[in-house]
Structure formats: C-alpha cells, structure tokens
N, C-alpha and C positions, 0 to 999 in steps of 0.2 A: 690655695684652697686644699683641704685635706682630701686624700684619695682612699679608696678601698679596693682591695683585690678580691675578685669573686672567682671561685673555682667550681666547675661543673663536676659533680661526683656521682651522679646517677644518669642513666640513659633517658632520653626523651621519648623513647618508643612506648606507645600506649598512652601517652599523655594527651589531654584535650588540646585542641587547636590554639586556644588562647594562651596556654602555658608554653607551647612551642613558639608562638610569636613573641612572647616575653623573653624567652631565651635568645631568640634571634635579635631582638632589640638590645639585649645586653652584649651581643657579640659572641655568644657561646653556641658552638655548633657540634663539638665533639666532647665526649667525656674526658676529663683530665685537663682540659684547657683552662688557663687563667687569664682573666682580663682585668684591666684597671680602669676605674671610673671615678669621677668626682663624687665625693660623699655629699649627696643632697637628698631631700625627701623623695624625689621622683625615683631615683635609683634604689633607695631603701624600700620603696613600695613595690618595685619590680622584684627585688630580692625576696621580700615577704611573700609574694604571690607564688614563687617557685622554691620556697625554703626547703622543701623535701628533696630537691634536685641539686642544690648548690650549697656552698659553705663560704664563709668569709675567711680568708687566709691572711696571715700577718706578713 
C-alpha cells in the first residue's frame, strides 16, 4: 500500500480543540516532526482538516 509523509510546519498554539485532536491522531506533537501513514481517504481527510498546519513531503 502507498504511504504518505506528513510534516507539521506550524504550531498548534491557538488552534481549536478539534484541530489539536486531529494532529494528535496523526501522531504530530511538535513542529518539524514527520510521520508516515498509509495513503487512504481517512488520513487524507485529516490532512485536509489541518492543511494550514501541515504539508505532504516526498
């Protein structure tokens, strides 16, 4: 299965609780961290919810 790497590029400070929980679900706790997940619609939806805080890296 294909995977994607997600990097947190902005701080979670001042974000609503639901966005903080989404970052937690993705495994992102600090700025600059990179996590790898299977590329599926659920993960893509979480990334879309916090698209201003994360980026997809190659």
